TORPA-4810 file (N, C-alpha, C, O; in nm, 3 decimals):
<nodes>
NODE_1_13.183_0.781_2.157_13.072_0.700_2.057_13.090_0.795_1.937_13.108_0.916_1.947_X
NODE_2_13.082_0.724_1.819_13.120_0.784_1.690_12.966_0.802_1.651_12.889_0.708_1.666_X
NODE_3_12.923_0.923_1.602_12.790_0.931_1.556_12.762_0.909_1.414_12.826_0.971_1.330_X
NODE_4_12.669_0.823_1.381_12.643_0.762_1.257_12.541_0.867_1.173_12.442_0.919_1.225_X
NODE_5_12.582_0.888_1.035_12.466_0.977_0.937_12.344_0.890_0.916_12.333_0.771_0.944_X
NODE_6_12.275_0.953_0.876_12.107_0.921_0.877_12.119_0.793_0.768_12.063_0.685_0.785_X
NODE_7_12.191_0.820_0.670_12.168_0.696_0.567_12.235_0.585_0.624_12.189_0.477_0.589_X
NODE_8_12.332_0.582_0.703_12.393_0.482_0.753_12.312_0.385_0.863_12.312_0.262_0.864_X
NODE_9_12.234_0.489_0.969_12.161_0.447_1.045_12.053_0.384_1.002_12.011_0.290_1.069_X
NODE_10_11.984_0.422_0.880_11.896_0.363_0.815_11.902_0.230_0.748_11.809_0.149_0.747_X
NODE_11_12.004_0.215_0.699_12.082_0.070_0.660_12.076_-0.008_0.771_12.047_-0.126_0.750_X
NODE_12_12.095_0.024_0.885_12.159_-0.077_0.995_12.001_-0.113_1.012_11.960_-0.229_1.003_X
NODE_13_11.908_0.012_1.039_11.750_-0.047_1.083_11.693_-0.122_0.980_11.643_-0.228_1.018_X
NODE_14_11.685_-0.087_0.815_11.656_-0.189_0.752_11.719_-0.317_0.766_11.636_-0.407_0.772_X
NODE_15_11.837_-0.354_0.773_11.900_-0.489_0.801_11.802_-0.579_0.907_11.744_-0.685_0.885_X
NODE_16_11.807_-0.493_1.037_11.764_-0.597_1.131_11.579_-0.571_1.142_11.504_-0.651_1.200_X
NODE_17_11.538_-0.460_1.082_11.396_-0.486_1.030_11.341_-0.451_0.923_11.336_-0.334_0.887_X
NODE_18_11.285_-0.562_0.850_11.291_-0.564_0.726_11.146_-0.561_0.670_11.102_-0.613_0.568_X
NODE_19_11.075_-0.475_0.779_10.906_-0.444_0.711_10.913_-0.312_0.630_10.828_-0.296_0.543_X
NODE_20_10.996_-0.226_0.649_11.011_-0.114_0.593_11.125_-0.081_0.525_11.240_-0.098_0.567_X
NODE_21_11.089_-0.026_0.402_11.209_-0.002_0.303_11.286_0.138_0.339_11.238_0.218_0.420_X
NODE_22_11.417_0.162_0.266_11.470_0.292_0.330_11.399_0.405_0.300_11.406_0.503_0.374_X
NODE_23_11.319_0.403_0.181_11.238_0.529_0.140_11.133_0.580_0.252_11.106_0.697_0.278_X
NODE_24_11.079_0.460_0.311_10.996_0.471_0.449_11.055_0.614_0.561_11.000_0.716_0.601_X
NODE_25_11.162_0.566_0.576_11.249_0.651_0.699_11.303_0.759_0.661_11.353_0.833_0.746_X
NODE_26_11.309_0.807_0.480_11.383_0.906_0.462_11.238_1.009_0.461_11.238_1.116_0.522_X
NODE_27_11.106_0.955_0.377_10.986_1.034_0.391_10.950_1.068_0.541_10.920_1.184_0.566_X
NODE_28_10.951_0.984_0.633_10.900_1.011_0.759_11.006_1.151_0.833_10.957_1.239_0.905_X
NODE_29_11.154_1.142_0.795_11.216_1.236_0.827_11.199_1.376_0.778_11.218_1.477_0.846_X
NODE_30_11.154_1.372_0.635_11.115_1.491_0.572_10.976_1.513_0.636_10.966_1.632_0.668_X
NODE_31_10.860_1.438_0.668_10.740_1.489_0.695_10.751_1.532_0.843_10.687_1.624_0.893_X
NODE_32_10.829_1.460_0.901_10.869_1.520_1.040_10.904_1.676_1.037_10.841_1.769_1.088_X
NODE_33_11.013_1.679_0.970_11.064_1.796_0.975_10.968_1.913_0.910_10.992_2.030_0.941_X
NODE_34_10.886_1.891_0.841_10.771_1.958_0.747_10.704_1.988_0.839_10.693_2.109_0.860_X
NODE_35_10.628_1.888_0.938_10.553_1.922_1.018_10.588_2.003_1.147_10.498_2.076_1.189_X
NODE_36_10.702_2.002_1.214_10.767_2.087_1.299_10.771_2.236_1.274_10.750_2.331_1.350_X
NODE_37_10.810_2.229_1.123_10.789_2.377_1.074_10.664_2.456_1.047_10.648_2.576_1.026_X
NODE_38_10.570_2.343_1.053_10.399_2.413_1.037_10.364_2.435_1.166_10.288_2.530_1.185_X
NODE_39_10.407_2.362_1.276_10.329_2.409_1.412_10.416_2.515_1.467_10.379_2.604_1.543_X
NODE_40_10.542_2.497_1.418_10.651_2.672_1.457_10.580_2.781_1.400_10.571_2.886_1.464_X
NODE_41_10.528_2.769_1.283_10.445_2.869_1.227_10.344_2.913_1.290_10.333_3.036_1.296_X
NODE_42_10.250_2.838_1.350_10.153_2.876_1.419_10.158_2.889_1.569_10.071_2.928_1.647_X
NODE_43_10.273_2.850_1.590_10.305_2.861_1.759_10.477_2.901_1.755_10.566_2.817_1.754_X
NODE_44_10.493_3.026_1.752_10.626_3.055_1.713_10.710_3.060_1.846_10.831_3.044_1.855_X
NODE_45_10.611_3.090_1.956_10.723_3.063_2.101_10.747_2.945_2.121_10.815_2.939_2.223_X
NODE_46_10.724_2.826_2.070_10.740_2.694_2.105_10.863_2.683_2.064_10.910_2.706_1.953_X
NODE_47_10.933_2.631_2.200_11.066_2.616_2.229_11.124_2.462_2.186_11.244_2.452_2.159_X
NODE_48_11.056_2.368_2.183_11.050_2.219_2.184_11.038_2.192_2.019_10.963_2.257_1.947_X
NODE_49_11.125_2.086_1.975_11.088_2.032_1.852_11.002_1.888_1.837_10.979_1.826_1.734_X
NODE_50_10.963_1.858_1.966_10.903_1.751_1.994_10.750_1.786_1.984_10.680_1.878_2.025_X
NODE_51_10.723_1.646_1.893_10.557_1.662_1.874_10.505_1.548_1.918_10.566_1.450_1.959_X
NODE_52_10.369_1.567_1.909_10.319_1.429_1.953_10.250_1.312_1.856_10.174_1.353_1.768_X
NODE_53_10.269_1.184_1.866_10.223_1.105_1.762_10.124_1.140_1.685_10.123_1.121_1.564_X
NODE_54_10.037_1.191_1.748_9.891_1.220_1.677_9.938_1.363_1.579_9.886_1.366_1.467_X
NODE_55_10.011_1.454_1.607_10.046_1.588_1.552_10.131_1.523_1.430_10.117_1.563_1.315_X
NODE_56_10.220_1.420_1.463_10.309_1.382_1.344_10.187_1.289_1.225_10.181_1.331_1.110_X
NODE_57_10.136_1.218_1.248_10.043_1.161_1.172_9.962_1.258_1.103_9.934_1.235_0.985_X
NODE_58_9.916_1.371_1.163_9.877_1.472_1.074_9.908_1.512_0.984_9.848_1.520_0.877_X
NODE_59_10.066_1.565_1.028_10.151_1.611_0.936_10.213_1.529_0.802_10.263_1.574_0.699_X
NODE_60_10.187_1.387_0.848_10.266_1.327_0.765_10.119_1.307_0.666_10.140_1.305_0.545_X
NODE_61_10.009_1.297_0.703_9.913_1.302_0.595_9.899_1.441_0.485_9.886_1.439_0.362_X
NODE_62_9.905_1.542_0.564_9.907_1.651_0.461_10.046_1.669_0.380_10.042_1.715_0.266_X
NODE_63_10.157_1.636_0.435_10.287_1.652_0.352_10.268_1.541_0.237_10.289_1.569_0.119_X
NODE_64_10.229_1.419_0.278_10.202_1.303_0.155_10.119_1.343_0.071_10.150_1.330_-0.047_X
NODE_65_9.997_1.399_0.102_9.923_1.440_-0.022_9.958_1.571_-0.106_9.902_1.594_-0.213_X
NODE_66_10.045_1.647_-0.056_10.123_1.770_-0.122_10.233_1.702_-0.193_10.251_1.728_-0.312_X
NODE_67_10.305_1.620_-0.134_10.425_1.557_-0.240_10.364_1.461_-0.342_10.413_1.462_-0.455_X
NODE_68_10.259_1.375_-0.313_10.262_1.252_-0.384_10.120_1.253_-0.447_10.090_1.175_-0.538_X
NODE_69_10.023_1.356_-0.389_9.893_1.325_-0.450_9.845_1.161_-0.459_9.868_1.084_-0.365_X
NODE_70_9.793_1.127_-0.552_9.720_1.016_-0.571_9.789_0.886_-0.562_9.735_0.776_-0.548_X
NODE_71_9.940_0.916_-0.573_10.033_0.809_-0.562_10.102_0.754_-0.419_10.183_0.662_-0.403_X
NODE_72_10.030_0.861_-0.306_10.059_0.833_-0.189_10.069_0.651_-0.151_10.168_0.579_-0.135_X
NODE_73_9.915_0.620_-0.147_9.914_0.485_-0.133_10.026_0.368_-0.179_10.081_0.277_-0.117_X
NODE_74_10.032_0.420_-0.330_10.129_0.325_-0.399_10.266_0.335_-0.359_10.338_0.236_-0.369_X
NODE_75_10.325_0.481_-0.300_10.437_0.455_-0.259_10.455_0.399_-0.108_10.540_0.319_-0.070_X
NODE_76_10.340_0.470_-0.021_10.344_0.366_0.126_10.366_0.210_0.089_10.470_0.157_0.128_X
NODE_77_10.261_0.126_0.006_10.274_0.015_-0.010_10.413_-0.015_-0.057_10.472_-0.097_0.014_X
NODE_78_10.462_0.020_-0.131_10.614_-0.042_-0.196_10.712_-0.022_-0.077_10.803_-0.103_-0.060_X
NODE_79_10.691_0.105_0.022_10.776_0.100_0.136_10.742_0.036_0.248_10.806_0.053_0.352_X
NODE_80_10.620_-0.059_0.238_10.591_-0.158_0.348_10.486_-0.081_0.441_10.438_-0.158_0.525_X
NODE_81_10.438_0.045_0.449_10.337_0.110_0.523_10.209_0.080_0.468_10.169_0.099_0.353_X
NODE_82_10.149_0.030_0.568_10.003_-0.018_0.554_9.885_0.069_0.619_9.771_0.092_0.578_X
NODE_83_9.956_0.113_0.745_9.865_0.188_0.837_9.941_0.258_0.930_10.063_0.242_0.936_X
NODE_84_9.875_0.341_1.008_9.924_0.456_1.112_10.045_0.378_1.182_10.165_0.407_1.184_X
NODE_85_9.982_0.278_1.233_10.077_0.222_1.328_10.236_0.176_1.285_10.319_0.143_1.370_X
NODE_86_10.263_0.178_1.143_10.354_0.149_1.061_10.441_0.271_1.107_10.543_0.249_1.171_X
NODE_87_10.403_0.393_1.076_10.462_0.500_1.097_10.510_0.502_1.281_10.612_0.559_1.319_X
NODE_88_10.436_0.447_1.354_10.483_0.460_1.494_10.600_0.373_1.505_10.703_0.413_1.559_X
NODE_89_10.588_0.237_1.449_10.718_0.112_1.421_10.854_0.220_1.382_10.962_0.227_1.441_X
NODE_90_10.802_0.303_1.257_10.948_0.344_1.194_10.998_0.444_1.309_11.112_0.427_1.352_X
NODE_91_10.919_0.545_1.359_10.943_0.663_1.460_11.016_0.572_1.543_11.139_0.582_1.537_X
NODE_92_10.954_0.463_1.639_11.031_0.402_1.765_11.140_0.315_1.717_11.204_0.253_1.802_X
NODE_93_11.175_0.301_1.573_11.296_0.230_1.532_11.379_0.341_1.516_11.490_0.307_1.557_X
NODE_94_11.382_0.443_1.482_11.467_0.598_1.499_11.497_0.613_1.628_11.615_0.631_1.661_X
NODE_95_11.389_0.609_1.727_11.437_0.628_1.871_11.536_0.542_1.931_11.625_0.589_2.001_X
NODE_96_11.525_0.387_1.902_11.570_0.286_1.921_11.760_0.288_1.896_11.855_0.244_1.960_X
NODE_97_11.741_0.370_1.759_11.880_0.385_1.708_11.956_0.530_1.735_12.066_0.562_1.689_X
NODE_98_11.868_0.612_1.825_11.917_0.752_1.833_11.919_0.859_1.774_11.984_0.959_1.803_X
NODE_99_11.820_0.837_1.656_11.811_0.932_1.605_11.675_1.057_1.642_11.683_1.180_1.633_X
NODE_100_11.595_1.000_1.670_11.486_1.078_1.731_11.482_1.033_1.879_11.509_0.920_1.919_X
NODE_101_11.438_1.156_1.966_11.393_1.138_2.106_11.264_1.116_2.141_11.169_1.135_2.065_X
NODE_102_11.256_1.075_2.263_11.101_1.055_2.305_11.102_1.102_2.459_11.207_1.100_2.523_X
NODE_103_10.974_1.148_2.517_10.931_1.158_2.616_10.912_1.017_2.712_10.911_0.903_2.665_X
NODE_104_10.901_1.042_2.818_10.823_0.932_2.893_10.685_0.909_2.883_10.632_0.811_2.936_X
NODE_105_10.618_1.002_2.813_10.448_0.994_2.773_10.450_0.925_2.636_10.357_0.852_2.601_X
NODE_106_10.551_0.947_2.564_10.531_0.859_2.416_10.530_0.709_2.424_10.590_0.637_2.503_X
NODE_107_10.448_0.675_2.325_10.443_0.511_2.333_10.389_0.485_2.178_10.312_0.553_2.110_X
NODE_108_10.445_0.386_2.156_10.369_0.336_1.999_10.215_0.345_1.987_10.171_0.369_1.874_X
NODE_109_10.141_0.331_2.070_10.040_0.314_2.083_9.934_0.477_2.037_9.818_0.493_1.998_X
NODE_110_10.049_0.570_2.070_10.001_0.692_1.992_9.975_0.687_1.873_9.886_0.763_1.837_X
NODE_111_10.030_0.612_1.784_10.032_0.603_1.658_9.894_0.477_1.587_9.903_0.413_1.482_X
NODE_112_9.809_0.477_1.661_9.723_0.365_1.644_9.588_0.421_1.579_9.525_0.513_1.632_X
NODE_113_9.561_0.376_1.496_9.420_0.408_1.390_9.368_0.536_1.424_9.266_0.553_1.491_X
NODE_114_9.457_0.651_1.365_9.411_0.811_1.393_9.336_0.832_1.292_9.248_0.918_1.298_X
NODE_115_9.362_0.736_1.150_9.272_0.774_1.026_9.299_0.645_0.943_9.396_0.573_0.964_X
NODE_116_9.214_0.625_0.858_9.195_0.488_0.772_9.230_0.547_0.628_9.167_0.625_0.556_X
NODE_117_9.370_0.474_0.607_9.455_0.516_0.488_9.359_0.542_0.347_9.368_0.634_0.265_X
NODE_118_9.265_0.429_0.350_9.191_0.467_0.180_9.105_0.608_0.190_9.090_0.683_0.093_X
NODE_119_9.047_0.631_0.327_8.987_0.760_0.334_9.099_0.875_0.321_9.077_0.966_0.242_X
NODE_120_9.212_0.873_0.391_9.313_0.968_0.408_9.339_0.998_0.252_9.306_1.100_0.191_X
NODE_121_9.402_0.894_0.207_9.484_0.913_0.058_9.432_0.864_-0.057_9.488_0.883_-0.165_X
NODE_122_9.311_0.792_-0.045_9.240_0.774_-0.179_9.103_0.852_-0.205_9.077_0.900_-0.316_X
NODE_123_9.026_0.860_-0.105_8.919_0.944_-0.124_8.928_1.067_-0.181_8.849_1.103_-0.269_X
NODE_124_9.038_1.154_-0.130_9.034_1.273_-0.210_9.073_1.301_-0.342_9.101_1.412_-0.386_X
NODE_125_9.072_1.166_-0.418_9.113_1.186_-0.539_9.016_1.109_-0.644_9.033_1.110_-0.766_X
NODE_126_8.890_1.030_-0.562_8.790_1.009_-0.625_8.702_1.097_-0.659_8.673_1.190_-0.583_X
NODE_127_8.648_1.081_-0.779_8.526_1.157_-0.878_8.431_1.209_-0.755_8.437_1.142_-0.651_X
NODE_128_8.364_1.297_-0.757_8.259_1.342_-0.672_8.146_1.281_-0.726_8.143_1.276_-0.849_X
NODE_129_8.056_1.234_-0.666_7.917_1.183_-0.725_7.840_1.295_-0.740_7.840_1.365_-0.640_X
NODE_130_7.758_1.345_-0.852_7.675_1.414_-0.855_7.518_1.376_-0.838_7.461_1.283_-0.894_X
NODE_131_7.465_1.466_-0.750_7.339_1.444_-0.701_7.218_1.490_-0.805_7.205_1.605_-0.847_X
NODE_132_7.152_1.405_-0.830_7.048_1.421_-0.918_6.917_1.473_-0.859_6.819_1.490_-0.931_X
</nodes>
């Protein structure tokens, strides 16, 4: 079996599942790499690169805010990402195509409603109210 390169796999996925654009997959891959590195800094003896859906979502939030700031929601909307569950769908698309692995415990529901997108990506950039 010939192993396909990431761009080729993403193109195949986007052809079969038109909900998300290419950029969503590239962002997820970068956010995953960033999250694993951050976790390994805190736990240097960790041998596995596997992380939970919840850990990935928290990493996605931090990485997105760092990379895109107040433009995060705009980019996510452009890529078809509206809520946490969308990242679960993207992850499991990558699992189905053999790019990512999963354990028996991993399931799409791990990505359900961990945080509200407006609270996570919009509220940090709203002006703070002055209390009189």
